[in-house]
C-alpha positions, -999 to 999 in steps of 0.1 A, spaced: -477 -208 202 -504 -212 175 -509 -249 184 -515 -240 221 -541 -213 208 -560 -240 189 -559 -264 217 -571 -238 241 -599 -229 217 -609 -264 214 -610 -271 250 -631 -237 255 -656 -249 227 -660 -285 239 -671 -271 273 -704 -257 260 -708 -292 240 -705 -314 271 -720 -290 294 -747 -307 315 -784 -298 312 -798 -273 338 -830 -277 358 -847 -245 354 -871 -252 382 -841 -254 409 -812 -239 395 -799 -205 408 -792 -173 384 -756 -181 382 -760 -216 371 -788 -209 346 -766 -180 330 -735 -201 328 -751 -232 316 -775 -219 290 -761 -207 256 -777 -171 249 -788 -169 284 -769 -143 303 -772 -127 339 -803 -105 332 -824 -134 312 -813 -158 340 -825 -134 367 -858 -133 347 -861 -169 347 -857 -170 383 -882 -142 391 -906 -158 367 -905 -192 385 -908 -175 420 -938 -155 411 -957 -179 388 -944 -213 400 -925 -241 384 -919 -243 344 -943 -272 330 -929 -274 298 -897 -258 282 -919 -238 258 -932 -219 289 -897 -200 288 -915 -178 260 -935 -163 288 -902 -148 303 -892 -112 294 -863 -113 269 -868 -148 259 -883 -157 225 -891 -187 205 -858 -188 187 -839 -187 222 -861 -215 235 -854 -236 202 -816 -230 209 -816 -241 245 -844 -268 247 -819 -297 246 -800 -282 277 -830 -277 297 -844 -301 324 -878 -295 344 -871 -319 369 -840 -337 385 -832 -365 361 -810 -383 385 -839 -383 410 -864 -398 382 -835 -424 376 -830 -434 410 -869 -438 415 -869 -461 386 -840 -480 400 -857 -483 432 -888 -494 419 -871 -523 399 -851 -534 430 -883 -533 451 -901 -555 425 -872 -579 423 -870 -580 462 -909 -587 462 -905 -615 438 -878 -631 456 -898 -629 490 -927 -644 472 -907 -673 458 -892 -681 492 -926 -680 511 -942 -708 483 
C-alpha cells in the first residue's frame, strides 16, 4: 500500500515537471490555471482579462502588471510561459530551410 502511494505521489509530482509551457497570449483561463504553478482560476482570469483589454504580452515580465501577480510569481513561472507558438516558429524556420534548399537545387539545375 505504501509503495502504491509513493508511486502515485511521484507520478503526480512528475506531471508538473514535464508539463509543457503555455502561450499566455492565446491560452484560455483553464489552460493557464492548470499549466502554471501558483496560478489558479482567479489569476488566470486576470491574465486573460488583461490580455483582452491591453493586448498581447510583449515580455513575460509584463505579467507583473496583472492584478494579483508579482515579481516572485513571474520568476517562478517564467520558464513555463510562452509568448508565441513555438511550434509555429519552428515550422517557419524549417520551411525557410526547405525553401532555401529547393531554390539552390533549382538554381543548380538551370546552370
